N, C-alpha and C positions, 0 to 999 in steps of 0.2 A: 299294404298300400299306405303312404304317406301323400297328404295334400301340404303344399309348401305356399306360403305367400314372401314374393319377392320384392324388395324395393332398394332404392338407393336415394341420395341426395337430398334427404328430408329438409336440410337445413333449418332445424329447429322447428319443423311445423308437422303435424299430423292432420291429413285432412280427414273429415268425419266418415266420408263413405269408404274409408279404408276398413271400417270394420264390418259393414256388412259384405265386401267384397271378400274378406278374408274369414269370414265367419266358418267356413267348413274347413279352413286348414287347421292341421297340427302344430304346425311352427312357422314363424315369421324369420326371415333372413334380411338381414340389412348389410348392404354392399357398401358402406361408408358414408361419410359427409353426414353426420347425423345432425351436427348443428346445437343440440342441448340435450343433456342427459334425462332432463323428463321425456323426451322423445322415447328412448328406449324403456324409461320407466313406466310409461302410459302402456307401450305394447306389451311390455312383459305381463301386466295385469290382465291382460287380453289372452296372450299365449305366449308359449316359450320362444326365447329371441335368441338367434345366432347374428351375432355382428361383427364387423370390422371396423377400424378408424378410418376416415379419411383425411385427406389433406386439411381442411379446414378445423377440424375437431381439436380441442384443447385438452390439455392436461386430466380433466377429471375423465374425458370419454377415454382418452388413451391409457389410463390407468385400470380401466375397466377391459376394454376392447383392444385386442390386439390388432396389428396392420395386416395380417393374413391368418387366415385358418385353414387345416386340411380336416376333414372327417367324412364320417362313413354315414349314410342313411341307406336302408335297406340293404343292398349291395353296391351301391354306388361311392365311388370318392368324389369328394365335392372339394374344389378348390375356390374360397372366396377372398379376394382382395378388394381394393379401392381402384387403384390404378392398374389397369390391365392392358388397355389398347382393345383389338379385336384380331379375328384371323387374318393373317397377310400383313398385318401391322401392329404388332403386339407392342407394348411398353418396353422401355430398356429393362433387361434382364427377366423379361417373364417368359420367354421362349425357352431359355436355358431350367427355369424352374417346371414348366410345364412338362418338358422332358424328363425331368427327375421325378415329379410327382406323378405324372400319367393321370391325371383326373377323367372321370366319365363326365364332369360338368363343371365348368369353368364360369364363374360370376364375379362380375366386376362393376363398378359404377365410373363415376367421375366425369365422364361426356357429357351427360345431360341427355344423350340418344339412346332410346330404346332399341337394342339389337337383338336378335336371337338369330344365329347361324351355327351351322354344324362345321366344325373343322375336320376335314376329309384327311388331312395329313395326320393329326393326331387321334383321329375317330371319337372326337368328344363334342358334347354339345356346349357353346358358347352363349351366354346370356348376358346383356346389360339391361336391368330394368329402367333403366332412363332415370327421369327424376321426379321425386313424390312432393318435393316441398313447392314454396312458394318463390325462391330466390334463384337466380341464375337465367342462361340464355333460353331455356326451353319456353314453347307456348303451352304445352301440355303437360298435365301431371300424369304419370305413368305407374301402374302398378302392376304384376303378374302373378298368375298363381298356375300352377302345375301339379302333377299327381307323379310319384316316383313309384315302381313296383319292381323290385329287382335292380336290375340295370336298364329299367325302360322308364323313358320320360314320356309322358302323354297328357292329354287335356289341358296343355297350354292356353289360358286365356288372359287376355289384357283388359286393363280398366284404364280408360284415356279420358280424362277429364280436363275441360278449358279452364287456365288459369284465370 
């Protein structure tokens, strides 16, 4: 079993409550719009980080993190990108990629809207962890943690903090 911390759209800031919320997590996954390389440097000192760059990220972040990442944890295939839409309204080109990749879990950010859904058509879990930074349209800072055992996802918890 792995415990994973999910976040997106930090836009250059790390909320101090992240460390307590993610204390039992084995890894942290960031779905883009990191905003400042110091964000991932701080997170890497705390836990291993898997991240993708987002549309606001500059050349330093883009040189370290790809635009999308496909990887396996436990027995689950994960597809991580920044702009992805959501089930029933995926971003341009994402449906085709999902059909090819066939992930068990699809994670994206960009909208600043926390959303957890099961895509019945593709038999996969979809997660947008919302926004963990102080910039953007969102009223709440949100973080997610969950467990992965084999191909099962469980114990999903949300931390919601007033901005």
